VOBA-1610 file (N, C-alpha, C; in pm, whole numbers, padded with zeros to 5 digits, always signed):
BEGIN
Met+01984+01410-02126Met+02041+01315-02014Met+02022+01173-02046Asn+02117+01094-02011Asn+02097+00956-02019Asn+02028+00900-01889Tyr+01903+00865-01899Tyr+01822+00825-01781Tyr+01840+00679-01745Gln+01925+00608-01821Gln+01957+00471-01787Gln+02026+00471-01648Asn+02101+00576-01621Asn+02171+00586-01496Asn+02078+00584-01369Leu+01962+00611-01388Leu+01860+00614-01285Leu+01805+00475-01253Lys+01851+00374-01326Lys+01801+00236-01306Lys+01897+00153-01223Asn+01853+00049-01144Asn+01944-00026-01073Asn+01989-00157-01157Ser+02062-00238-01095Ser+02127-00346-01169Ser+02030-00441-01239Glu+01910-00452-01189Glu+01805-00532-01250Glu+01734-00460-01364Asn+01775-00338-01395Asn+01725-00242-01491Asn+01581-00203-01461Gln+01559-00198-01329Gln+01423-00148-01272Gln+01456-00006-01225Pro+01353+00078-01223Pro+01382+00211-01171Pro+01405+00209-01017Lys+01506+00286-00972Lys+01542+00294-00832Lys+01502+00424-00780Ile+01436+00504-00851Ile+01379+00629-00799Ile+01222+00614-00798Val+01163+00644-00673Val+01018+00636-00665Val+00981+00789-00648Val+00886+00830-00723Val+00846+00974-00721Val+00692+00974-00673Leu+00669+01052-00572Leu+00528+01068-00521Leu+00484+01210-00580Trp+00394+01211-00667Trp+00336+01335-00734Trp+00210+01369-00645Ala+00210+01500-00616Ala+00106+01551-00511Ala+00053+01687-00554Thr-00044+01725-00474Thr-00082+01868-00471Thr-00038+01922-00335Pro-00019+02050-00311Pro+00008+02096-00186Pro-00102+02057-00083Arg-00061+02054+00044Arg-00151+02023+00160Arg-00232+01890+00146Ser-00159+01797+00091Ser-00225+01667+00065Ser-00170+01552+00144Val-00101+01580+00251Val-00040+01488+00350Val+00077+01407+00278Ser+00134+01472+00171Ser+00245+01410+00100Ser+00369+01427+00178Thr+00389+01529+00266Thr+00520+01531+00343Thr+00521+01427+00452Pro+00407+01408+00537Pro+00414+01298+00630Pro+00433+01160+00560Phe+00382+01139+00435Phe+00411+01014+00365Phe+00551+01007+00327Glu+00608+01119+00283Glu+00753+01117+00254Glu+00836+01091+00375Arg+00791+01140+00486Arg+00868+01122+00618Arg+00878+00973+00650Thr+00775+00887+00616Thr+00782+00747+00647Thr+00897+00689+00579Phe+00930+00735+00460Phe+01051+00675+00379Phe+01177+00726+00439Ser+01180+00838+00500Ser+01304+00891+00561Ser+01347+00801+00680Gln+01263+00714+00739Gln+01297+00618+00847Gln+01359+00493+00800Arg+01368+00482+00661Arg+01424+00348+00603Arg+01576+00360+00609Pro+01639+00240+00625Pro+01788+00247+00621Pro+01848+00254+00487Asp+01762+00239+00380Asp+01828+00219+00243Asp+01778+00340+00154Thr+01720+00437+00214Thr+01651+00540+00125Thr+01712+00680+00143Ala+01724+00751+00036Ala+01768+00896+00038Ala+01643+00972-00004Ile+01612+01090+00060Ile+01495+01168+00032Ile+01529+01289-00061Ile+01449+01306-00163Ile+01463+01441-00244Ile+01325+01502-00232Asp+01333+01621-00163Asp+01209+01685-00133Asp+01193+01812-00223Glu+01083+01808-00309Glu+01044+01911-00395Glu+01164+01979-00464Pro+01236+01894-00551Pro+01357+01959-00617Pro+01338+02066-00717Phe+01203+02076-00773Phe+01179+02177-00868Phe+01123+02307-00804Leu+01110+02312-00673Leu+01047+02428-00608Leu+01130+02558-00639Asp+01260+02561-00633Asp+01339+02673-00652Asp+01332+02720-00797Val+01316+02630-00898Val+01312+02663-01029Val+01167+02739-01049Tyr+01071+02678-00993Tyr+00926+02726-01015Tyr+00904+02865-00949Tyr+00972+02888-00834Tyr+00939+03012-00758Tyr+01045+03116-00757Phe+01178+03083-00795Phe+01284+03175-00777Phe+01368+03198-00894Ser+01371+03108-00990Ser+01469+03115-01106Ser+01411+03205-01218Lys+01498+03234-01322Lys+01457+03299-01436Lys+01337+03235-01507Trp+01318+03109-01481Trp+01218+03019-01551Trp+01094+03008-01453Arg+01091+03091-01354Arg+00979+03078-01262Arg+00840+03107-01315Arg+00745+03048-01245Arg+00602+03073-01292Arg+00523+03143-01181Ser+00582+03179-01073Ser+00522+03242-00962Ser+00624+03325-00883Asn+00579+03440-00833Asn+00659+03516-00739Asn+00606+03512-00595Arg+00533+03416-00566Arg+00465+03411-00437Arg+00558+03440-00315Phe+00682+03383-00331Phe+00774+03393-00220Phe+00881+03512-00235Gly+00861+03592-00333Gly+00955+03694-00354Gly+01081+03657-00436Asp+01181+03737-00425Asp+01306+03706-00509Asp+01413+03654-00419Cys+01491+03571-00487Cys+01610+03516-00426Cys+01725+03514-00520Glu+01808+03613-00512Glu+01906+03635-00626Glu+01996+03510-00650Gln+02042+03448-00537Gln+02130+03341-00564Gln+02068+03221-00625Arg+01937+03217-00633Arg+01864+03105-00701Arg+01818+03146-00836Gln+01850+03262-00878Gln+01792+03316-01010Gln+01840+03236-01128Asn+01958+03193-01129Asn+02014+03119-01243Asn+02010+02958-01222Tyr+01931+02914-01125Tyr+01907+02776-01109Tyr+01825+02715-01220Gln+01883+02622-01289Gln+01822+02563-01411Gln+01756+02425-01383Pro+01653+02405-01467Pro+01595+02268-01462Pro+01687+02157-01471Asn+01777+02169-01571Asn+01870+02070-01602Asn+01962+02034-01477Gln+01993+02143-01397Gln+02069+02124-01274Gln+01996+02026-01183Val+01861+02044-01176Val+01781+01965-01080Val+01797+01816-01132Leu+01778+01793-01253Leu+01786+01654-01299Leu+01927+01596-01282Glu+02043+01679-01291Glu+02173+01630-01269Glu+02185+01593-01119Glu+02131+01669-01029Glu+02141+01646-00885Glu+02057+01518-00855Ile+01952+01495-00922Ile+01866+01371-00890Ile+01947+01254-00935Lys+02015+01257-01058Lys+02100+01168-01106Lys+02213+01125-01023Ser+02279+01235-00961Ser+02396+01213-00869Ser+02346+01135-00746Lys+02232+01169-00695Lys+02186+01103-00569Lys+02144+00957-00600Ala+02092+00933-00730Ala+02049+00802-00756Ala+02179+00707-00776Glu+02290+00765-00807Glu+02406+00677-00821Glu+02472+00651-00687Ala+02419+00719-00592Ala+02474+00693-00447Ala+02397+00626-00338Ala+02269+00594-00375Ala+02181+00538-00268Ala+02108+00429-00335Pro+02076+00315-00262Pro+01996+00207-00307Pro+01857+00243-00362Leu+01794+00337-00278Leu+01661+00384-00318Leu+01654+00529-00296Ile+01588+00594-00389Ile+01557+00733-00376Ile+01407+00754-00372Phe+01368+00830-00278Phe+01218+00872-00269Phe+01214+01009-00287Met+01149+01054-00399Met+01137+01201-00435Met+00984+01243-00423Lys+00959+01348-00349Lys+00825+01397-00338Lys+00822+01532-00410Glu+00726+01558-00499Glu+00720+01668-00578Glu+00581+01709-00611Met+00547+01844-00612Met+00417+01890-00649Met+00415+01868-00806Ala+00302+01808-00846Ala+00296+01787-00998Ala+00309+01919-01069Tyr+00247+02035-01025Tyr+00258+02150-01097Tyr+00393+02219-01096Gln+00474+02184-00994Gln+00614+02239-00997Gln+00705+02155-01088Gly+00683+02031-01109Gly+00770+01946-01190Gly+00719+01944-01334Met+00595+01956-01363Met+00539+01943-01492Met+00601+02037-01602Pro+00635+02160-01582Pro+00689+02247-01681Pro+00839+02216-01717Tyr+00898+02136-01636Tyr+01052+02131-01643Tyr+01099+01985-01677Ile+01015+01883-01686Ile+01056+01755-01710Ile+01004+01696-01840Asp+01052+01588-01883Asp+01000+01521-02003Asp+00971+01384-01983Gln+00913+01311-02088Gln+00874+01171-02061Gln+00991+01078-02043Gly+01107+01113-02087Gly+01221+01032-02070Gly+01253+01015-01911Phe+01239+01123-01839Phe+01251+01113-01693Phe+01141+01031-01640Leu+01020+01060-01674Leu+00898+00982-01615Leu+00908+00843-01643Ala+00963+00801-01758Ala+00969+00664-01797Ala+01074+00589-01713Ser+01174+00668-01662Ser+01286+00602-01602Ser+01265+00586-01444Val+01147+00621-01399Val+01126+00612-01250Val+00988+00543-01226Ile+00964+00513-01098Ile+00830+00463-01064Ile+00746+00583-01016Asn+00644+00608-01081Asn+00561+00727-01062Asn+00444+00682-00973Thr+00430+00743-00865Thr+00317+00719-00769Thr+00245+00848-00734Phe+00127+00848-00684Phe+00048+00961-00655Phe-00024+00959-00518Ile-00053+01085-00465Ile-00128+01100-00349Ile-00236+01200-00377Val-00356+01176-00339Val-00459+01278-00355Val-00549+01300-00230Arg-00592+01417-00205Arg-00673+01443-00090Arg-00789+01523-00139His-00905+01505-00067His-01032+01573-00096His-01006+01724-00106Pro-01046+01781-00222Pro-01011+01926-00235Pro-01066+02023-00128His-01175+01996-00065His-01224+02078+00043His-01121+02077+00154Gln-01063+01964+00180Gln-00956+01947+00291Gln-00841+02022+00251Val-00811+02011+00124Val-00684+02079+00068Val-00702+02226+00081Met-00810+02286+00046Met-00828+02422+00050Met-00839+02472+00198Ala-00897+02402+00289Ala-00903+02428+00431Ala-00771+02439+00481Ser-00675+02355+00444Ser-00544+02354+00487Ser-00467+02475+00441Trp-00491+02523+00316Trp-00441+02653+00265Trp-00491+02759+00356Tyr-00618+02764+00388Tyr-00677+02871+00466Tyr-00603+02871+00606Arg-00575+02752+00655Arg-00523+02752+00792Arg-00381+02829+00796Val-00304+02817+00692Val-00180+02882+00693Val-00187+03029+00626Asn-00319+03070+00622Asn-00346+03206+00576Asn-00294+03235+00440Glu-00316+03145+00337Glu-00270+03158+00207Glu-00385+03120+00116Ser-00382+03180-00006Ser-00490+03132-00117Ser-00408+03097-00244Pro-00428+02982-00292Pro-00353+02938-00406Pro-00412+02986-00535Thr-00320+03001-00635Thr-00376+03011-00771Thr-00427+02877-00822Asn-00502+02869-00926Asn-00554+02740-00972Asn-00435+02645-00999Glu-00329+02702-01057Glu-00221+02620-01090Glu-00160+02565-00973Glu-00143+02644-00863Glu-00084+02599-00735Glu-00180+02497-00655Phe-00305+02525-00678Phe-00395+02423-00607Phe-00364+02284-00667Gly-00320+02269-00784Gly-00249+02152-00822Gly-00327+02039-00887Phe-00457+02034-00883Phe-00533+01915-00928Phe-00519+01902-01078Asp-00516+02011-01156Asp-00510+01999-01305Asp-00379+01943-01345Ala-00269+01981-01284Ala-00142+01923-01314Ala-00127+01778-01267Leu-00191+01744-01153Leu-00192+01613-01096Leu-00269+01522-01205Lys-00383+01554-01256Lys-00440+01478-01360Lys-00365+01473-01487Gln-00306+01573-01522Gln-00228+01570-01652Gln-00101+01471-01626Met-00038+01468-01505Met+00073+01388-01488Met+00016+01243-01489Trp-00098+01221-01427Trp-00165+01096-01408Trp-00178+01037-01549Gln-00238+01112-01642Gln-00268+01060-01773Gln-00133+01028-01853Ile-00029+01109-01833Ile+00089+01084-01894Ile+00144+00946-01855Val+00142+00928-01729Val+00203+00806-01660Val+00122+00688-01700Thr-00007+00687-01681Thr-00094+00569-01691Thr-00137+00545-01834Glu-00147+00646-01911Glu-00210+00622-02046Glu-00096+00622-02154Gln-00010+00721-02155Gln+00104+00730-02256Gln+00203+00641-02221Leu+00257+00632-02095Leu+00366+00542-02059Leu+00319+00406-02013Glu+00185+00393-01995Glu+00120+00258-01957Glu+00183+00202-01830Gln+00213+00295-01734Gln+00256+00235-01608Gln+00135+00204-01520Lys+00145+00103-01427Lys+00029+00071-01356Lys+00008+00175-01252Pro-00112+00224-01234Pro-00148+00324-01135Pro-00116+00284-00987Ile-00051+00365-00924Ile-00033+00349-00778Ile-00062+00476-00703Leu-00174+00477-00632Leu-00231+00608-00577Leu-00271+00578-00435Val-00234+00680-00351Val-00274+00677-00208Val-00381+00784-00195Glu-00490+00755-00121Glu-00584+00854-00080Glu-00555+00900+00056Ala-00534+01033+00073Ala-00477+01080+00191Ala-00550+01036+00324Asn-00679+01044+00332Asn-00748+01014+00456Asn-00746+00852+00485Ser-00751+00778+00377Ser-00733+00633+00389Ser-00595+00599+00447Phe-00491+00669+00408Phe-00359+00655+00462Phe-00354+00698+00611Arg-00424+00808+00643Arg-00427+00850+00781Arg-00500+00758+00870Arg-00611+00694+00828Arg-00691+00611+00901Arg-00619+00461+00916His-00552+00423+00809His-00488+00294+00805His-00351+00292+00761Pro-00262+00367+00828Pro-00126+00391+00783Pro-00048+00261+00746Glu-00054+00171+00841Glu+00029+00048+00821Glu-00015-00034+00703Lys-00158-00042+00688Lys-00207-00118+00572Lys-00183-00056+00445Val-00205+00068+00436Val-00176+00146+00314Val-00028+00144+00272Leu+00055+00180+00370Leu+00200+00191+00336Leu+00255+00057+00312Ser+00210-00058+00372Ser+00273-00187+00341Ser+00232-00220+00205Glu+00105-00192+00169Glu+00063-00222+00023Glu+00132-00140-00075Tyr+00165-00020-00042Tyr+00235+00078-00138Tyr+00376+00017-00160Cys+00440-00018-00045Cys+00573-00069-00054Cys+00575-00201-00151Gln+00475-00288-00131Gln+00469-00416-00215Gln+00456-00373-00357Arg+00377-00266-00388Arg+00353-00229-00522Arg+00468-00166-00595Ile+00561-00101-00520Ile+00682-00044-00573Ile+00808-00136-00568Gly+00782-00252-00498Gly+00869-00350-00501Gly+00995-00339-00390Val+00950-00285-00269Val+01047-00258-00163Val+00994-00330-00037Lys+01076-00363+00052Lys+01034-00408+00183Lys+00973-00309+00271Phe+00866-00344+00342Phe+00800-00247+00437Phe+00864-00277+00565Tyr+00902-00169+00636Tyr+00965-00165+00772Tyr+00861-00101+00871Pro+00820-00172+00976Pro+00731-00115+01068Pro+00783+00022+01131Gln+00906+00046+01139Gln+00962+00169+01203Gln+00940+00289+01103Met+00886+00262+00987Met+00850+00376+00889Met+00735+00462+00957Leu+00660+00398+01045Leu+00534+00465+01089Leu+00556+00549+01217Ser+00669+00560+01264Ser+00693+00640+01388Ser+00829+00710+01381Trp+00841+00826+01441Trp+00970+00898+01449Trp+00971+00984+01567Asn+01085+01035+01608Asn+01090+01134+01714Asn+01070+01278+01648Glu+01087+01381+01726Glu+01055+01513+01680Glu+01173+01586+01603Asp+01277+01511+01581Asp+01376+01558+01502Asp+01329+01590+01354Lys+01396+01694+01299Lys+01347+01735+01154Lys+01394+01631+01065Trp+01298+01608+00965Trp+01322+01502+00871Trp+01419+01545+00764Arg+01444+01671+00755Arg+01544+01718+00659Arg+01595+01852+00709Glu+01716+01883+00669Glu+01778+02005+00710Glu+01716+02123+00639Cys+01712+02239+00709Cys+01657+02361+00651Cys+01773+02465+00644Gln+01758+02538+00527Gln+01847+02653+00520Gln+01797+02769+00617Pro+01891+02858+00656Pro+01839+02962+00752Pro+01724+03043+00697Asp+01716+03065+00566Asp+01613+03153+00508Asp+01483+03077+00491Glu+01486+02943+00516Glu+01370+02861+00508Glu+01296+02836+00647Met+01358+02884+00749Met+01305+02845+00887Met+01165+02898+00915Glu+01145+03024+00873Glu+01013+03083+00897Glu+00901+03022+00813Ser+00948+02993+00683Ser+00839+02927+00594Ser+00807+02790+00657Arg+00919+02717+00698Arg+00888+02577+00752Arg+00800+02577+00868Ala+00826+02673+00964Ala+00742+02689+01089Ala+00602+02709+01052Lys+00574+02774+00938Lys+00435+02795+00900Lys+00373+02680+00831Trp+00432+02620+00738Trp+00382+02512+00656Trp+00388+02371+00714Tyr+00482+02349+00802Tyr+00505+02213+00859Tyr+00490+02203+01010Lys+00418+02301+01070Lys+00401+02307+01220Lys+00350+02172+01273Thr+00241+02114+01212Thr+00181+01999+01267Thr+00279+01876+01254Leu+00341+01870+01137Leu+00431+01747+01110Leu+00554+01753+01204Asp+00616+01870+01215Asp+00728+01883+01310Asp+00707+01851+01449Gly+00581+01863+01488Gly+00534+01824+01630Gly+00487+01695+01650Ser+00483+01616+01544Ser+00419+01469+01549Ser+00529+01367+01572Ser+00478+01258+01610Ser+00569+01138+01620Ser+00527+01021+01525Gly+00420+01051+01446Gly+00368+00943+01359Gly+00251+01001+01271Ile+00185+00920+01204Ile+00068+00956+01119Ile-00049+00997+01212Val-00100+01120+01187Val-00209+01176+01267Val-00340+01139+01201Pro-00442+01068+01270Pro-00567+01041+01206Pro-00639+01163+01164Pro-00728+01147+01059Pro-00800+01263+01009Pro-00904+01308+01110Thr-00941+01436+01101Thr-01039+01491+01186Thr-01159+01544+01107Gln-01281+01551+01160Gln-01396+01597+01088Gln-01391+01749+01112Glu-01408+01825+01001Glu-01420+01964+01010Glu-01499+02021+00890Lys-01583+02125+00928Lys-01653+02191+00823Lys-01593+02319+00786Val-01560+02335+00653Val-01490+02450+00605Val-01589+02521+00508Gln-01606+02646+00521Gln-01678+02732+00424Gln-01575+02782+00316Ile-01604+02729+00194Ile-01516+02765+00086Ile-01556+02904+00037Arg-01453+02988+00018Arg-01475+03117-00022Arg-01535+03130-00162Pro-01625+03219-00186Pro-01691+03224-00315Pro-01591+03238-00429Glu-01472+03304-00415Glu-01386+03314-00524Glu-01301+03186-00548Asp-01311+03089-00458Asp-01243+02963-00475Asp-01338+02848-00514Ala-01470+02883-00516Ala-01566+02769-00532Ala-01551+02696-00670Gly-01531+02760-00781Gly-01506+02704-00906Gly-01387+02620-00910Met-01279+02664-00849Met-01156+02590-00842Met-01170+02458-00769Val-01247+02467-00654Val-01272+02347-00577Val-01366+02249-00649Glu-01465+02307-00719Glu-01558+02224-00794Glu-01480+02141-00901Gly-01399+02203-00970Gly-01317+02136-01083Gly-01226+02027-01019Ala-01166+02066-00917Ala-01075+01970-00839Ala-01143+01847-00788His-01269+01862-00755His-01347+01758-00693His-01372+01651-00802Lys-01383+01697-00929Lys-01400+01599-01044Lys-01273+01515-01064Val-01159+01589-01048Val-01035+01511-01052Val-01019+01411-00937Tyr-01050+01463-00824Tyr-01039+01369-00696Tyr-01128+01249-00708Glu-01247+01266-00766Glu-01335+01148-00782Glu-01285+01048-00885Glu-01225+01095-00986Glu-01172+01015-01094Glu-01052+00935-01044Leu-00964+01001-00978Leu-00831+00948-00932Leu-00858+00854-00813Ser-00943+00896-00723Ser-00950+00821-00600Ser-01010+00681-00624Asp-01081+00651-00733Asp-01133+00517-00761Asp-01008+00421-00762Phe-00889+00466-00787Phe-00773+00379-00810Phe-00691+00367-00686Ala-00738+00426-00571Ala-00657+00428-00453Ala-00638+00294-00385Ile-00527+00283-00321Ile-00503+00158-00236Ile-00604+00161-00130Ile-00663+00050-00101Ile-00786+00029-00017Ile-00895+00085-00083
//
């Protein structure tokens, strides 16, 4: 694919990608950009490939026959099509979902940014929705791998949000983030009504109610709360390894 079409008239990337792990406050961050007048949102475009296609790496959500032939190249074509139609694209994606299906050509053509949350809190959020991730789905290994590609191989400047810092200081973090990606900060990004930030297909409604209950009932960024969570013994090694990634990356966080 010719990735030059993903750039604007100044030959600068017009697609901003937020790489994340699940349960890392990435969707509320994404929602702030949905309040902008110049921005189109692409939400986890590789999810269907990762979970439902012939090329899937997990069957967590079962089978979906109409998505079985959905190909990674189709995702890239859809991203390209949206990039040609909007001044700014904000794409949120789990690093582990995108990593198997993209190449450095795509990464070099966009502004890559990151959000990270303390792994204890990430795992606690999984527990609250009564799910347990695989190590790959927990996502910290892929996030670090993506970080290394972007900052070391492509030599892009690191742009990283720490989830709790964002929740404590949303205006300060978001305005700095906007400055670093080269767009104007709008105060209205920080609040919204209870309307859904993106349309859902009928077969997604149950899943959405489970995974996005807090967000759909909110009108802005919710401050963090203090909670003590007992990590299950079978998850302890996963969380310990993720903590090392968190410590390394969070040193680069805004604020």
